[in-house]
N, C-alpha and C positions, 0 to 999 in steps of 0.2 A: 503494500499499499504506500502510495506517494505521500510525503509530507505536505503540510499546508503551504509551506514555502515553494515547494515544486508545483503544486496546483496553482498558486498565484502567478508564478512565472509562466506557466502554460496559459493562463487566462490573459495575461498581457499580451503574449505574442498572438494568440488566436483572435483577440479582439481589436487590436490596433491595425492600422493599414499602411502607416508612414514610418520609415526607419532611416537611421544613419547607416550608410555602407561604408566600410573601409576597405580599400584595395591597396596593393602594392606595385610600385613602379621602380624603375632604376633610380629615380630621384628620392624615393622613400614612400611613406604612406599618403594616401589621398582620402579624403571623406567626401561623401555626397549623400543627398537625401533621395530615397527611392521608395516606390510603392511596392508592396509584396502581397502575395496571396499564400497563406500557410496551408499545407496539407493538414486535414482534420486531426491527424494523429501526430502532427509536428515532426515527422520524419524529413521533411523538406519544405522550403519555401520557394515559390516561383517569382521570378523577377522578369520583367520585359524592358530592355534597355537599348537605347540608340547607340550605334557604334560611332556616332559623332561625338559622344561623350567620353572623356578620357578615362573615367572609371570603367566603362565597358571594355575599352581597349586594353586596360590593365587586366581585367579578368580573363580576356582571351589569351593573354600572354602568361598570366600566373593565377591559377584558379583559387589561391588562398584568399579568404575574405573574412570579415567580421561584420556583423549586423547587430546594431543597438536599437532596441525598441523601449520606449518609455511612455508612461502615462502622460497626458497633456498637462502642460504647466498652467494652472488657473490664474497666474499672476500674482498670487499671494502667497505668504509663507515662504519657507525655505526650499528652493527647488532641489537642493541635495536630498531631500527627504522623498523625492518623487520616486515611486517603484519603477524599476527598470531591468531589463534583461540583455546581456550582451552574449552573442552566439558566435562562436568560432568554427569555421569549417571550410568547405570547398564548393566551387561551383562547376557545373558542366553545362555547356551550351547544348540546347536541344534543336535539332533540325527537323523541319516539316517532313513528315513521312516516317520518322524513326520512332521506335516504341516509346511511349510516354508523352509525346508531344501534343497529341490531341487532347489528352486528359489534362495535361498542365495548361494548355491554352484555354479550355473550357473553365477550369478552376479560376484562372486569372480574369477571364471576361465575366465570370459570375460575380466576382468581387468588384470589378471595374468595367462595367458595360460601355462606358464612354471611351474605353481604350481601343475599341473594335477597329477603328479606322487605321490605327498604328500598326496593325497586323498586316495591312496591305502595303506598307512602306518597306523598301528593301533593306533599310539600314538597322531595323530592330532585331534583337536577338533575344530569344526566350531562354532564361537560364534556370536550372534547378540548383538551389543552394541547399547542401546537406549539412546540418550542424553536427558537430562532433563533441563540443563542450559548451556549456552554458554557465554564466555567472549572473545570479540574480541579487539585486539590492532592493530590499524592501523598505528601506528607511534606515535611520541611525542604528548601527548595531545589528541589523538584520541582513546578513549576507549569506550566500550559498554558492559553492562551486560544484558543478555536477556534470556528469555525462549526458549527452543529449538523449540517450536512451531513457533516462529517468523523467525527462520532460514528455516524451512520448507516452510513457506509462501514466503520467499525470493527466495528459490530454485524454486517454482512454477512460480514465476515472471520471473525467468531467463530461463524458458522453460521446467522445469522438469514436468513430468505428475503429476496429482494429483487432 
């Protein structure tokens, strides 16, 4: 059975849609904001990114990445107390016609229907981000470092299929 911290971390990643993505280049790390669609069991997140963006080119050259998801800042109180999850893992580009592409595209469009027209543009790439490790901060003194498999277990306990 997952701990409450694992379940809260899973809730954050499942419920939010906007995250900070960190990629690596020869000049060092680069951060960008991206939309994502999580698999219901949190075994992967789907990203749809333009190759015109430096972060996309970085991912195509080096698949290592980190994604940070946080609860929104209401503009009051100490923002360092906002619950957040940092995921470390790898991406793989999905090509149309290969296994998993249609399911990933459908999941992304289910979450972001307005993105449909971008699938007709030739410069966009669909990525599958597979987390390997997670760090959850639930506020002061509430932190957890865990394997991604524990988040998947928590997501299943929250009602995700699997």
